[in-house]
C-alpha positions in Angstrom: 19.2 -6.4 1.9 21.9 -4.8 -0.4 21.1 -4.6 -4.1 24.4 -2.9 -5.1 27.4 -3.5 -2.9 29.7 -1.0 -4.8 27.4 1.9 -4.0 25.7 0.6 -0.8 22.2 0.6 -2.3 19.6 -1.3 -0.4 16.3 -2.8 -1.4 14.6 -0.2 0.8 16.2 2.6 -1.2 14.9 1.0 -4.4 11.4 0.9 -2.9 11.7 4.5 -1.9 12.5 5.8 -5.4 9.6 3.8 -6.8 7.3 5.4 -4.2 8.5 8.8 -5.5 7.4 7.8 -9.1 10.8 6.9 -10.6 11.0 3.7 -12.7 13.3 1.9 -15.0 16.6 3.5 -16.0 15.7 6.7 -14.2 15.4 5.0 -10.9 18.6 3.0 -11.3 20.5 6.0 -12.5 19.2 8.1 -9.6 20.5 5.5 -7.2 23.8 4.9 -9.0 23.0 1.2 -9.3 25.4 -0.5 -11.8 27.9 2.3 -12.0 30.5 0.2 -10.3 31.2 -3.4 -11.3 27.7 -3.8 -12.9 27.1 -7.3 -11.5 24.0 -6.0 -9.6 22.1 -4.6 -12.6 19.9 -7.7 -13.4 19.0 -8.3 -9.8 18.4 -4.5 -9.3 16.0 -4.5 -12.3 14.1 -7.5 -10.8 13.8 -5.8 -7.5 12.7 -2.6 -9.1 10.0 -4.3 -11.1 8.9 -6.2 -8.0 8.7 -2.9 -6.1 6.7 -1.3 -9.0 4.3 -4.2 -9.0 3.7 -3.9 -5.2 3.4 -0.1 -5.2 -0.1 1.4 -4.8 -1.6 2.2 -8.1 -3.0 5.7 -8.7 -6.1 6.1 -10.7 -5.5 9.0 -13.1 -8.6 8.4 -15.2 -11.2 11.1 -15.6 -14.5 10.3 -14.1 -17.2 9.6 -16.7 -20.0 12.0 -17.2 -23.4 10.5 -16.6 
């Protein structure tokens, strides 16, 4: 499904940048979302947040010493 018609950005492309660790404005800017008419921005943010919520979480915590 298209997220941004002006720049031909799809939901899969949004998921792809999330999987590479980009989030928020960095992800949208990287894709060019909202740089045309801007109508897509709110929907793109919702889809970005949904993709972030669904992405596998990495555990960066340091193991405790026993």
